[in-house]
C-alpha positions as CSV (number, residue, x, y, z in Angstrom):
1,X,0.0,0.0,0.0
2,X,2.8,2.4,0.9
3,X,4.5,1.8,-2.5
4,X,1.3,2.5,-4.3
5,X,0.5,5.6,-2.3
6,X,4.1,7.0,-2.8
7,X,4.0,6.4,-6.6
8,X,7.2,7.7,-8.2
9,X,8.8,8.4,-4.8
10,X,8.6,5.1,-3.1
11,X,12.0,4.2,-1.5
12,X,13.0,2.8,1.8
13,X,12.7,6.0,3.9
14,X,9.4,7.2,2.4
15,X,7.9,3.6,2.6
16,X,8.9,3.4,6.2
17,X,7.4,6.8,6.9
18,X,4.1,5.7,5.3
19,X,4.0,2.4,7.2
20,X,4.7,4.2,10.4
21,X,2.0,6.8,9.8
22,X,-0.6,4.2,9.0
23,X,0.3,1.6,11.6
24,X,1.5,3.9,14.4
25,X,4.6,1.6,14.7
26,X,8.2,2.1,13.8
27,X,9.3,-0.9,11.7
28,X,13.0,-1.4,11.3
29,X,14.6,-0.7,8.0
30,X,15.6,-4.4,7.9
31,X,12.0,-5.4,8.1
32,X,11.1,-2.9,5.3
33,X,13.8,-4.0,3.0
34,X,13.2,-7.7,3.6
35,X,9.6,-7.3,2.8
36,X,10.4,-5.3,-0.3
37,X,12.8,-7.9,-1.5
38,X,10.2,-10.7,-1.0
39,X,7.5,-8.7,-2.8
40,X,10.0,-8.2,-5.7
41,X,11.0,-11.8,-5.7
42,X,7.3,-12.7,-6.0
43,X,6.8,-10.4,-9.0
44,X,4.6,-7.9,-7.1
45,X,7.1,-5.0,-7.2
46,X,9.9,-3.9,-9.4
47,X,12.8,-1.6,-8.4
48,X,15.3,0.6,-10.1
49,X,18.0,3.0,-9.1
50,X,17.0,6.6,-9.1
51,X,19.3,9.5,-9.8
52,X,22.1,10.2,-7.3
53,X,21.4,13.0,-4.8
54,X,23.7,15.3,-2.9
55,X,21.8,14.7,0.3
56,X,22.8,11.0,0.1
57,X,26.5,11.8,-0.6
58,X,25.9,11.1,-4.3
59,X,24.3,7.7,-3.7
60,X,21.2,6.7,-5.7
61,X,17.9,5.7,-4.1
62,X,16.3,2.4,-5.0
63,X,12.8,3.2,-6.1
64,X,10.0,0.7,-6.0
65,X,6.8,0.4,-8.1
66,X,3.9,-2.0,-8.2
67,X,3.7,-4.4,-11.1
68,X,0.3,-5.3,-12.7
69,X,0.1,-8.5,-10.6
70,X,1.1,-6.4,-7.5
71,X,-1.8,-3.9,-8.2
72,X,-4.2,-6.8,-8.6
73,X,-3.1,-8.3,-5.3
74,X,-3.5,-5.0,-3.6
75,X,-7.0,-4.5,-5.0
76,X,-8.0,-8.0,-4.0
77,X,-6.6,-7.6,-0.5
78,X,-8.4,-4.2,-0.2
79,X,-11.7,-5.7,-1.3
80,X,-11.3,-8.6,1.1
81,X,-10.6,-6.2,4.0
82,X,-13.6,-4.0,3.1
83,X,-15.8,-7.1,3.0
84,X,-14.7,-8.2,6.4
85,X,-15.2,-4.7,7.8
86,X,-18.8,-4.6,6.5
87,X,-19.4,-7.8,8.4
88,X,-18.8,-5.9,11.6
89,X,-21.1,-3.0,10.9
90,X,-23.3,-2.3,13.9
91,X,-26.9,-1.2,13.3
92,X,-27.4,2.4,14.3
93,X,-23.6,3.0,14.3
94,X,-23.2,2.5,18.0
95,X,-21.8,-0.3,20.1
96,X,-24.4,-1.8,22.4
């Protein structure tokens, strides 16, 4: 989800920021990069080196993008979650 939301600017730091903002947790960079590598190995993401930046001492960022199968998987997961949430709807909008 974070890669999709940060389209064009999804790299380790921005992905971690997005995950942290949505989950209210601070995942380690190791956890972020391990997950990104697994998603790429499964064909759900692709990555490429971006342009070097002075802020990084001339080092390039690795930018991530969803593949078509990755987008389908995200859409299916989102639909499944929405369906589960609808099953918990409370009549009148209040807990009893």
